[in-house]
N, C-alpha and C positions, 0 to 999 in steps of 0.2 A: 492827723497823723495816720500813717499806714498801719495795717494790721501786722502783728508779728508773723514772721515766716521762718520755715525750716529750710535753709539754703543748702544745696548740695554742690560741693566743689571737689573736682578731681585734680590731683596734683602729682608731680614727679620731680625728683632731683637727680641729676648726674653729679657725682662728687669725685674728689681726689682720692678717696678711700672710704673705709667702712666705719670710721670712728667719728661720731657726730661732735665730739668735743675738740678734736684736733685736726680733722680733715675739713675741706671746704667744698661748698657747692660751686660747680662750674657751669651748670645749665639748669634752668628751672622751667616748668610749665604749669599753668593753672587753667582749668577749664570749668566754666560755670554758665549754664543756660546758653550754650553755643558761643559764648565769648571766650576768647583764648588770649593769654599773654604768655610769651615764652622768649627767652634770650639766653645766650651764652654770657657768663660773667667772669671777671678776672679773679685771679688768686695769686697770692705770694708764693704758693707752693709749686714753683716752676723750676725746671722743666717737669711736665707731667710724666708719670711713670709709663713705661711701655705698655703695661697691662691696661691702664686707663685709656690710653690712646687706641689700643687694639679693640677694646670692648665698645667704647663710645664713638670712636672716629673723631673725637674732639682733640685737636692738636694744641701743642704749646703756643704756637703762633696765634691760634684763634683766641685763646684766653688772654694772651698778652695784649691783643688789640681790643679786647672787650672792656666796657666800663665796669666798675665795681658794683657789687650787689646794692650798696646804699643808694646808687643812682636810680635804682628801680623801685625804691621805697614807695614813691607816690602812686605808681601804677598798681603795685601789689596791694597796698592798703586801700586803694579805691575799690578793688574787687572784693576786699574783705570788709568793706564799710558796712556798718549796721544801719539799716533804714529805720529800725524800730529798736528801742532798748531791750526788748524781749526776743529779738531775732536769735535763732540758733544757727550756727554754721557747722555743717557736718563735712569734714575734710576726709576724702577717700584717697588712700594710696595702697599699693600692694606691699605687704610687709611693713605697713605703717607703724604698728606698735613696737617694732623692733628696729626701725631705721628712720623712715622719712619724717616722722613726727618730731624727732629730736633735732634734726636739722632745721625744721620749720620753727620750733620753739626758740632755737638759738638765733635764727634770722629775725624773728619778731622782737626778741630782746635787743638786738642791735638796732632795730627800728624804734626802740623806745616804747614798745607795747608788749602784750602777752596774749596767750591763747585765752586766758580768763577774761581779759578786758574785751576781747572780740567774740566772746561766747562760742568758742570753738570746741567741738567734740570730734573724736576721731573714729573713723570706720576703716577696718582693715579687710581687704578682699581675701587675704590669705586666711584670716580667721573664719570668714564666711565660707570659704572653700573647704576648710577642715570640717566645719559643721555640716555642710550640705553634701560633700563629696568625699567621705572618708575612704572610699575605695581607690582614690587617685594616689599613685605612687609619688608623683611630683605635683606640687601645687604652685610651681613657678608661673609667672604671668604667661610665658611662652607656652607651657603645657596646657594652661586653661584656654588660651586663645585657640590652640590646636583642637582641643576637645570641642569647643563651641563653634569651630570653623570660622573664626574671626581673623582679621589681619593681625599679624603679630607685630609687637613693638620692635624697635631696632636698637634699643639701649640709647636712644635719644629721647629727651624729655617729652617733646611734643608727641611723637609717635607712640610712646609708652602710655601717655595720658589718654590718648584716643583709644588705644587697646584696653586700657583700664576701665574706661567708661562702658565699653561693650561687655566686658567680663562682669562688671558689677551688676548690670541689668540682668544678665543671664543667671547669676548667682542668686539675686533677690527673687527671681521667679521660682527658682528651686526652693528657696527658703519659704516662700509663700505656700508652696505645695506641701512641704514637710510640716509646717506649722498650721496648715488648714486656714490660711489667711487669704484675703483678697489681694491678688498680685498688684492690681492698680493702686490700692491703698499703700502698699509697701513701697512701690516704685515712686510714688509722689510724696511720701512722707518718710524721710530718713530717720525721724525720731522712732518710728515703729521698728525699723531694722535695728537701730541702736539698742532699744529696750530688749529685743529678743536676744541679741548677742551679748550684751554687757550688763544688764540690770538684774 
């Protein structure tokens, strides 16, 4: 059997609104070790509102033509598959603890599983930003990308996930300096980042 691993997965959702209990995901992206899965998915909440279309550039026709989230179950759960029963999966998103994690939890329930069964822990780059960069007036993903001179996301799941990955690594290097830790250790072991932030 393989040795337990601490897996780092970056993810992002575009949604029909801000309520994880009544709004739907219309696009997802997961990025892990260079592997990416992303797709637009259908929703019964059509037509999409003008503000959603304006922000995401995802149109009502795009979601009408897309398959439902349940048809992506196999690909998503394959990425979240545990290779060892003691594996831990650290899911990173921006504003995770106030938004994305709740949509993820609901999605997994619809798939017949849970964050507990998949040994998922959450890391929020907004929380790390608040801790390491208290001088920033805005901690939006766009503001952090600008500060670190990274390509900004476009409010599409894939580009935002790519931007998120870059921001996370920059923030963790700042965290290592503040905590007087080895940056390589923190970058390769998300458990250490989690312990600093949440334990």
